[in-house]
C-alpha positions in Angstrom: -17.9 10.3 1.8 -18.7 14.0 1.4 -20.0 16.8 3.6 -23.5 18.2 3.3 -22.3 21.8 3.2 -19.1 23.8 2.6 -17.7 24.7 6.1 -15.5 27.6 7.1 -13.5 27.9 10.2 -10.1 26.9 11.7 -8.1 25.8 14.6 -9.5 27.1 17.9 -7.3 26.7 21.0 -9.2 28.5 23.8 -7.2 26.6 26.4 -4.4 29.1 25.7 -6.7 31.9 26.9 -8.8 32.8 30.1 -12.4 31.7 29.7 -13.4 35.4 30.1 -12.4 35.9 26.5 -14.4 33.0 25.0 -17.7 34.8 24.6 -16.0 37.6 22.6 -14.5 34.9 20.4 -18.0 33.7 19.6 -19.2 37.2 18.7 -16.2 37.6 16.4 -16.6 34.2 14.8 -20.2 34.9 13.9 -19.3 38.4 12.6 -16.7 36.7 10.3 -19.3 34.1 9.0 -17.2 31.3 10.6 -19.4 28.2 11.0 -17.0 25.7 12.4 -14.1 25.4 14.8 -11.4 22.7 15.1 -10.8 22.0 18.8 -8.8 19.7 21.1 -5.8 19.6 18.7 -3.1 19.6 21.4 -4.9 19.2 24.7 -3.8 15.7 25.9 -1.7 17.2 28.7 -4.8 19.1 30.0 -7.2 16.3 29.5 -5.0 13.7 31.2 -2.8 15.2 34.0 -1.6 11.8 35.1 -1.8 8.1 34.2 -5.2 7.5 35.9 -7.0 10.9 35.8 -9.1 12.5 33.1 -10.4 16.0 33.3 -12.9 17.1 30.6 -14.4 20.0 32.4 -12.7 22.7 30.2 -13.4 20.9 27.0 -17.0 20.4 28.1 -17.3 24.2 28.5 -15.9 24.8 25.0 -18.2 22.3 23.4 -21.2 23.8 25.2 -20.2 27.3 24.1 -19.9 26.3 20.5 -23.2 24.6 20.5 -25.0 27.5 22.1 -23.6 29.7 19.3 -24.5 27.2 16.6 -20.9 26.7 15.6 -20.0 23.3 14.3 -17.2 21.3 15.7 -14.3 19.5 14.2 -13.1 17.3 17.1 -9.5 16.3 17.2 -8.1 13.4 19.3 -5.2 15.4 20.8 -2.7 12.6 20.4 -0.1 14.6 18.4 1.7 16.0 21.5 2.7 13.9 24.5 2.1 14.9 28.1 5.3 15.5 30.1 4.4 12.8 32.7 4.1 10.2 30.0 7.5 10.9 28.5 9.1 10.7 31.9 7.4 7.6 33.3 7.0 5.7 30.1 10.2 6.5 28.0 9.3 4.0 25.3 6.8 6.6 23.9 9.8 8.9 23.0 11.0 8.7 19.4 14.7 7.8 18.6 15.9 10.0 15.7 18.1 9.2 12.7 21.3 9.8 14.7 20.2 7.4 17.4 19.2 9.9 20.1 16.1 9.3 22.1 14.0 12.4 22.4 12.8 13.8 25.8 9.7 15.9 26.6 9.8 18.5 23.8 8.3 19.9 20.7 5.4 17.8 19.2 4.9 15.0 16.7 7.7 13.0 18.3 6.1 9.8 19.6 7.2 6.3 18.6 4.4 4.8 16.5 5.3 1.3 17.7 5.5 2.1 21.4 3.1 -0.2 23.4 2.7 2.6 26.0 1.7 5.2 23.4 -0.8 2.8 21.8 -2.3 2.0 25.2 -2.7 5.6 26.4 -3.8 6.9 23.0 -6.5 4.2 22.7 -7.8 5.0 26.2 -7.9 8.7 25.5 -9.6 8.4 22.2 -12.2 6.1 23.7 -13.0 8.6 26.4 -13.3 11.5 23.8 -15.4 9.5 21.4 -17.7 8.2 24.1 -18.2 11.7 25.5 -18.6 13.7 22.3 -19.1 11.2 19.4 -22.8 11.8 19.1 -22.9 15.5 19.5 -25.3 17.1 17.0 -22.8 19.8 16.1 -19.9 17.4 15.4 -19.3 17.4 11.7 -15.8 15.8 11.4 -13.1 13.9 13.4 -9.6 15.1 13.2 -7.2 12.3 14.2 -3.8 13.5 15.6 -2.2 16.2 13.5 0.2 16.3 10.5 1.6 12.8 10.9 5.3 12.8 10.0 8.8 11.6 11.0 10.5 8.3 11.6 11.6 6.4 14.7 14.6 4.1 15.0 14.1 2.7 18.5 14.3 -0.9 19.7 10.6 -1.3 19.5 10.6 -0.1 15.9 13.5 -2.4 15.1 11.7 -5.4 16.5 8.5 -4.5 14.6 10.5 -3.9 11.4 12.0 -7.4 11.7 8.5 -8.9 11.9 7.3 -6.7 9.0 10.2 -7.9 6.9 9.6 -11.5 7.8 5.9 -11.2 6.9 6.8 -9.7 3.6 9.7 -11.9 2.5 9.1 -15.1 4.5 12.7 -16.3 4.4 16.0 -14.6 5.1 17.3 -15.8 1.8 14.6 -13.7 0.1 15.6 -10.7 2.1 19.2 -11.0 1.0 18.1 -11.3 -2.6 15.6 -8.3 -2.4 18.1 -6.0 -0.7 21.1 -7.3 -2.7 22.8 -7.9 0.7 25.4 -10.2 -0.7 27.1 -6.9 -1.8 29.6 -5.5 0.7 29.4 -8.6 2.8 26.0 -7.8 4.2 24.7 -11.4 4.0 22.1 -12.0 6.7 21.6 -15.4 8.4 18.7 -14.5 10.7 16.0 -11.9 10.9 17.6 -10.9 14.2 20.6 -9.6 12.1 18.5 -6.8 10.7 19.2 -3.4 12.1 17.3 -0.2 11.3 18.9 1.9 8.5 19.7 5.0 10.4 23.0 6.9 10.8 24.3 4.1 13.0 23.4 1.5 10.4 23.3 1.7 6.6 21.7 5.1 6.4 23.8 8.2 5.6 21.2 10.9 5.6 17.7 11.6 4.4 18.9 11.3 0.8 21.7 8.8 1.0 22.0 5.1 2.0 24.4 2.3 1.4 21.4 0.1 0.5 18.3 1.6 -1.0 16.4 -1.7 -0.7 16.3 -1.7 3.1 15.9 2.1 3.3 12.9 2.1 1.0 11.4 -0.8 2.9 11.9 1.1 6.2 10.1 4.1 4.6 7.2 1.7 3.7 7.2 0.3 7.2 7.3 3.7 8.9 4.5 5.1 6.7 2.5 2.0 7.5 3.3 2.2 11.3 2.0 5.8 11.4 -1.0 4.8 9.4 -1.7 2.0 11.9 -1.8 4.7 14.6 -4.4 6.5 12.6 -6.5 3.3 11.9 -6.3 2.5 15.6 -7.9 5.8 16.6 -10.4 5.7 13.7 -11.6 2.2 14.6 -12.1 3.2 18.3 -14.2 6.2 17.2 -16.3 4.0 15.0 -16.7 1.4 17.7 -18.2 4.2 19.9 -21.0 4.7 17.4 -20.0 8.1 15.9 -21.0 8.5 12.3 -19.1 11.8 11.5 -16.4 11.4 8.8 -12.9 10.8 10.0 -9.8 12.5 8.6 -6.3 13.7 9.4 -4.4 16.6 7.8 -1.9 15.6 5.2 0.7 17.9 3.8 0.7 17.8 0.0 3.7 16.2 -1.6 5.3 15.7 1.9 7.9 12.9 1.5 7.4 10.9 4.7 4.1 9.1 4.1 2.6 7.4 1.1 -0.7 9.4 0.8 -2.2 7.0 -1.8 -2.1 4.2 0.9 -3.4 6.6 3.6 -6.3 7.8 1.4 -7.7 4.2 1.3 -8.3 4.5 5.1 -9.5 8.1 5.3 -13.2 9.0 4.9 -12.2 12.3 3.3 -8.9 13.9 2.4 -7.8 17.0 4.2 -4.5 18.9 3.9 -2.6 22.0 5.1 -2.0 24.6 2.4 1.0 26.8 3.2 2.4 28.3 0.0 5.9 29.8 -0.3 6.1 33.4 0.8 6.3 34.3 -2.9 3.8 31.8 -4.1 4.3 29.7 -7.3 0.6 29.2 -7.9 1.4 26.4 -10.3 3.0 24.5 -7.4 0.0 25.3 -5.1 -2.2 23.9 -7.9 0.0 20.8 -8.2 -0.4 20.0 -4.5 -4.2 20.6 -4.6 -4.5 18.2 -7.6 -2.3 15.7 -5.9 -4.5 15.8 -2.8 -7.6 15.4 -5.0 -5.8 12.5 -6.8 -4.8 10.4 -3.9 -8.5 9.5 -3.4 -9.3 9.0 -7.1 -10.5 12.5 -7.8 -12.7 13.0 -4.7 -12.9 16.5 -3.3 -10.9 17.4 -0.2 -10.8 19.9 2.7 -8.3 22.6 3.5 -7.7 22.0 7.1 -5.2 24.8 7.6 -4.0 27.9 5.8 -2.8 31.2 7.2 -5.0 34.2 7.1 -1.9 36.3 6.4 1.8 35.6 7.1 3.3 32.4 8.3 6.0 32.2 10.9 8.3 29.3 9.9 9.6 30.3 6.5 12.8 32.3 6.2 10.9 35.4 5.2 7.2 35.7 6.2 5.5 38.2 3.9 2.0 39.5 4.7 -0.6 38.4 2.2 -1.4 41.4 0.0 -5.0 42.7 0.0 -7.2 40.2 -1.9 -4.6 37.5 -1.8 -6.3 35.4 0.9 -9.6 35.6 -1.0 -7.7 34.4 -4.1 -5.9 31.6 -2.3 -9.2 30.4 -0.8 -11.2 30.3 -4.0 -8.1 28.9 -5.8 -8.4 25.9 -3.4 -12.1 25.5 -4.2 -11.4 25.6 -7.9 -9.2 22.6 -7.5 -11.6 20.6 -5.3 -11.7 22.0 -1.7 -15.0 21.8 0.1 -13.8 23.5 3.3 -11.6 26.5 4.1 -10.0 26.5 7.5 -7.4 28.7 9.1 -4.6 28.2 11.5 -5.6 29.7 13.7 -8.7 31.6 14.8 -7.1 33.6 17.6 -3.4 34.4 17.6 -1.1 32.9 20.3 0.6 35.2 22.7 3.7 33.0 23.2 5.6 30.1 21.9 6.7 29.1 18.4 3.6 30.4 16.6 3.0 33.8 18.2 3.8 35.6 15.0 1.8 33.2 12.8 -1.2 34.9 11.2 -4.7 34.5 12.7 -8.3 35.6 12.1 -8.2 37.5 15.5 -4.9 39.1 16.0 -3.2 40.4 19.2 -5.3 43.6 19.0 -8.3 41.4 19.7 -11.0 43.1 17.6 -12.5 43.1 14.2 -11.1 46.4 12.8 -8.2 44.8 10.9 -7.6 44.3 7.2 -7.2 40.5 7.7 -10.5 40.1 9.7 -12.4 42.1 7.1 -11.1 39.9 4.2 -11.9 36.7 6.2 -15.4 38.1 6.7 -15.8 38.8 3.0 -14.7 35.3 2.1 -17.3 33.9 4.6 -20.0 36.0 3.1 -19.2 34.8 -0.4 -19.1 31.2 0.7 -22.4 31.5 2.6 -24.0 33.0 -0.5 -22.7 30.7 -3.2 -21.4 27.7 -1.3 -24.2 25.3 -2.3 -23.4 25.9 -6.0 -19.8 25.1 -5.5 -20.3 21.9 -3.5 -19.9 18.5 -5.2 -18.5 20.0 -8.4 -15.9 17.7 -10.1 -12.9 18.0 -12.4 -13.1 16.0 -15.7 -9.4 15.9 -16.8 -8.3 14.1 -19.9 -4.6 14.4 -18.9 -3.0 12.6 -16.0 0.4 12.6 -14.3 1.5 9.4 -12.6 3.0 10.1 -9.1 4.6 7.4 -6.9 5.9 7.9 -3.4 8.1 4.8 -3.6 9.8 6.1 -6.7 10.2 9.4 -4.8 12.0 7.6 -2.0 14.1 5.2 -4.1 15.2 7.8 -6.7 16.4 10.2 -4.0 18.2 7.4 -2.1 20.0 6.5 -5.4 23.8 7.1 -5.3 24.0 8.6 -8.8 23.8 9.7 -11.5 23.2 13.2 -10.2 22.9 14.4 -6.6 20.7 17.3 -7.7 17.7 15.2 -8.8 14.7 15.8 -6.7 11.6 13.7 -7.7 8.9 16.3 -7.0 10.8 19.0 -8.8 11.1 16.9 -11.9 7.4 15.8 -11.9 6.3 19.4 -11.2 8.2 20.7 -14.3 5.9 18.7 -16.5 2.8 19.7 -14.6 3.7 23.4 -14.9 3.9 23.2 -18.7 0.3 21.9 -18.7 -0.7 24.5 -16.0 0.6 27.3 -18.2 -1.9 26.2 -20.9 -4.7 25.9 -18.3 -5.1 22.2 -19.0 -6.9 20.2 -16.4 -4.7 17.5 -14.8 -5.4 14.6 -12.5 -2.4 13.4 -10.5 -2.8 9.7 -10.0 -1.2 6.5 -8.6 -0.3 3.3 -10.3 -3.6 1.6 -9.2 -5.8 4.2 -11.0 -8.0 3.4 -14.0 -6.0 4.8 -17.0 -8.7 4.4 -19.7 -10.5 7.7 -19.1 -7.4 9.7 -20.1 -6.1 10.8 -23.5 -2.6 11.6 -22.3 -0.6 10.2 -19.4 2.8 11.6 -18.3 5.1 9.8 -15.9 8.3 11.9 -15.4 11.1 10.1 -13.6 9.0 6.9 -13.2 12.0 5.2 -11.6 10.4 2.2 -9.9 7.9 -0.1 -11.7 5.9 -2.7 -9.7 2.6 -4.6 -9.9 0.9 -4.5 -13.2 1.7 -0.9 -14.2 3.7 -1.8 -17.2 1.0 -4.0 -18.6 -1.6 -1.3 -17.9 0.4 1.3 -19.7 1.0 -1.0 -22.7 -2.8 -1.7 -22.9 -3.6 2.0 -22.5 -1.3 3.0 -25.4 -2.2 0.0 -27.5 -5.9 1.1 -27.3 -5.0 4.5 -28.6 -3.7 6.4 -25.5 -0.6 8.6 -25.4 2.2 8.2 -22.9 5.2 10.4 -22.1 8.0 9.4 -19.8 11.6 10.5 -19.3 15.1 9.6 -18.3 15.4 7.6 -15.1 12.2 5.7 -15.8 11.5 2.0 -15.8 14.9 1.3 -14.3 14.3 -0.6 -11.0 11.9 -3.1 -9.5 10.1 -2.6 -6.2 13.2 -3.6 -4.3 15.3 -1.0 -6.1 17.2 -3.6 -8.0 18.0 -2.8 -11.7 15.8 -4.4 -14.3 18.4 -6.2 -16.5 18.6 -6.3 -20.3 19.3 -2.6 -21.0 17.6 0.7 -20.1 14.9 1.8 -19.8 14.3 -1.6 -18.4 10.5 -2.3 -18.3 9.7 0.3 -20.9 12.1 -0.8 -23.8 9.4 -2.3 -26.0 6.7 0.3 -25.2 9.2 3.2 -26.1 11.0 1.4 -28.9 14.5 2.4 -27.7 17.6 1.1 -25.9 19.5 3.5 -23.6 23.2 2.4 -23.5 24.4 4.9 -20.8 23.3 8.1 -19.0 25.7 11.0 -18.4 25.2 12.7 -15.0 26.4 16.2 -15.9 27.3 19.0 -13.4 25.1 22.1 -12.9 27.4 24.3 -14.9 27.3 21.9 -17.9 24.6 21.4 -20.6 24.3 20.0 -24.1 22.7 21.9 -27.0 20.1 20.2 -29.1 18.7 20.4 -32.6 15.4 19.3 -34.0 14.8 16.9 -36.8 12.5 19.5 -38.6 15.2 22.2 -38.2 13.1 24.4 -36.0 15.1 27.0 -34.1 16.7 25.7 -30.9 19.1 28.4 -29.9 18.2 28.4 -26.2 17.1 24.8 -25.7 19.4 22.7 -23.6 19.8 19.2 -22.1 20.8 19.3 -18.5 21.5 17.0 -15.4 21.2 13.6 -17.1 21.8 12.9 -20.8 20.7 9.4 -22.0 22.6 7.9 -24.9 19.7 6.5 -26.9 19.6 3.9 -29.6 16.5 3.7 -31.8 14.8 0.4 -32.3 11.2 1.0 -33.4 11.1 4.7 -32.4 11.9 7.7 -34.4 14.0 10.7 -33.3 12.4 14.2 -33.0 15.4 16.0 -31.5 19.2 15.3 -31.1 22.1 16.3 -29.0 24.5 18.8 -30.7 27.6 18.4 -28.6 30.1 16.0 -27.0 30.8 12.5 -28.1 27.0 11.7 -28.3 26.3 14.6 -30.7 23.6 13.5 -33.2 22.3 10.8 -30.8 18.5 11.2 -30.2 17.4 13.0 -27.0 13.6 13.2 -27.7 11.9 10.3 -29.5 8.4 9.1 -30.5 7.1 5.6 -31.0 4.0 4.1 -32.5 2.6 1.4 -30.3 -0.6 -0.2 -31.3 -3.2 2.6 -31.9 -1.3 5.0 -29.6 2.0 6.8 -29.3 4.7 7.1 -26.7 7.3 9.8 -26.2 10.6 9.6 -24.3 12.6 12.6 -23.1 16.1 11.4 -22.5 17.3 14.3 -20.4 16.2 17.0 -18.0 15.3 19.7 -20.5 15.7 23.3 -19.6 12.4 25.4 -19.6 12.8 26.4 -23.2 13.3 22.9 -24.4 10.5 21.4 -22.3 8.1 24.0 -23.6 8.8 22.9 -27.1 8.6 19.2 -26.2 5.1 19.6 -24.6 4.0 21.8 -27.5 5.0 19.2 -30.1 3.0 16.5 -28.2 -0.1 18.6 -27.7 -0.2 19.5 -31.4 -1.1 15.9 -32.0 -4.0 15.8 -29.5 -7.3 17.4 -29.0 -7.4 18.6 -25.3 -9.3 21.6 -23.9 -6.9 24.4 -23.0 -7.3 28.1 -22.4 -3.8 29.0 -23.6 -4.5 32.4 -25.2 -4.9 34.3 -21.9 -2.3 36.4 -20.1 0.4 34.5 -18.2 -0.8 35.4 -14.6 -4.3 34.1 -15.3 -5.3 30.6 -14.2 -8.5 29.0 -15.5 -10.1 25.9 -14.0 -13.3 24.2 -15.2 -15.5 22.3 -12.7 -18.6 20.4 -13.6 -22.0 19.9 -12.0 -25.0 18.0 -13.4 -26.4 20.7 -15.6 -23.9 23.5 -15.6 -20.2 24.2 -15.6 -18.2 26.5 -13.3 -15.2 28.2 -14.8 -12.9 29.8 -12.2 -10.8 32.7 -13.7 -8.1 33.8 -11.2 -5.6 36.7 -11.4 -2.5 35.7 -9.6 -0.9 39.1 -10.0 -1.1 42.5 -8.3 -2.2 44.2 -11.6 -5.6 44.7 -13.2 -5.7 42.3 -16.2 -8.1 42.6 -19.2 -8.5 40.1 -22.1 -11.0 38.8 -24.7 -13.3 36.0 -23.7 -15.7 33.8 -25.7 -17.8 31.8 -23.2 -20.6 33.9 -21.8 -21.9 33.3 -18.3 -22.8 34.8 -14.9 -20.1 35.6 -12.4 -21.4 34.0 -9.1 -19.3 36.4 -7.0 -20.4 39.7 -8.5 -23.7 38.7 -10.1 -22.6 40.3 -13.4 -23.0 38.9 -16.8 -19.8 38.2 -18.7 -20.0 38.3 -22.5 -16.9 38.8 -24.6 -14.3 40.5 -22.4 -12.8 39.9 -18.9 -11.6 42.7 -16.6 -10.2 41.1 -13.4 -8.8 43.0 -10.4 -5.5 42.3 -8.7 -5.8 38.9 -7.0 -9.3 38.8 -8.3 -11.5 35.7 -8.9 -14.4 35.3 -11.3 -16.6 32.2 -11.1 -18.5 31.9 -14.3 -21.7 29.7 -14.2 -22.3 28.4 -17.7 -25.4 26.4 -18.4 -24.9 23.2 -20.5 
């Protein structure tokens, strides 16, 4: 499902303000070219002051005012923050945390997803909202809850988990086998023996557990429990006859929920884009491409971004002039079809009073931020139709798997400093540096449309992914994977017969051991073709590789495994595989990727300055090439693809001159 126009707006929380200011908000919104407002995000306590009473009078006024000013509505369901009376009178709605403490009325996003009381009250509220507003002409999108996250370890969740486990494994013997519970005397004799793996059970912390099998299953269960909350609200909205698309705001590579599973249930993906205070634009791109990838390449919405500074990072820099414009069009380049801010008017108190907003505490339009927001709105109004429904045609994909993410980081060894997203991102960044289009995909995706697939730290294998990869390579595809790949099954039990387990035949190697080395340690390498390797190092994990059918391209130079292979290539059918048996330092990884790309024909814009990002998007009869300057300096360079810059209207022939944080969108006829 897609939208008929690119919309521009943000979170609007007028309940924080006296109604006398609302008309001024409307004037300023229109002045800034804002055409939508996300409302009712955290209003449950106002809408329902007690168990039996609803009061929609204030929300009715807000809806009426937006309609009168021809501003579209994103209607939230308000279920992300619990009313005080509910937490007091129905304590089962309160989450129990990892340490076993039950929360009280506080904060937000802290409900128990398996609480009968929460489900009853949330269902009744959503039914009331959907019945009242579901057929409003200005309603363009439903926003269910907000930023689903967190785990609960209460008795309701424990009982629900036992049922979930029984449905999955059928017998307690299968549970013992799957979780390897005969280890450490953990043998279970009844499903009632199962306890949740928190700090009081087998959990140690977010990254440690005595038994990864049960902890990964609890992650699956909790992601599914939260998803069931979303589906409950979605289904009620649909039953009330509303046809507007339904979403919730995801958070990029956030660990807590499996976004590939969530995407199957969402009409359209939306996510909250909050870069680091000194942005690594490659990582921002990575998250955009992941959010596009969880729904098989379909475009997405930016549900939140800050117009200037954030408030929750350790240091909260202002966005420099032009940086917000750059961030907004950067999102569109990667597939965004809406730009929304948190928030439209700045809070005067509470946790987010210093978080940026379109309308600041001064309350007028004469600010740098407001003027830049207005300029973005003007640009979107003028060229938005040409940007809508463009697509990315990538020939390179990276496999990403939330369950590998969970299991690898629960693993006790070989190196505590392994973080899944960090390792996957390193490979993405090498492609980003060359301006190569990348899809980030899950195990269920069709692989045949790609020339090259990378799967760094593909720790867990499951389903038919091994067979799919073997077929992909056999048919002429190219596959790259790394240390800590193919090692465990879906229960986090080791695949026996030698490492890398499921991938031995495909890669043509056998890994005897892996050395988990400390941060101050590394191993030098040398190349088979004697190319210089002075600064290239193997770090963190060093596999001791034996060749079977593969051939070595680079070797270790030190320690007892000096002259053992560290980077190998294998011919498999019509295609090739590569295995990187370590965590290469940046210099080594750059040479690895270069040596692979030399053997392929893939579009890249590598001969441009380092702070320039180039993204190609396709429409039926023309291409859009986004050229973005992620620096605070004017950059000039040669260019060979003539076209018209949609933003300036100027013709570009053979040279580019791009302002600090500038964006050029070249329209090139096919």
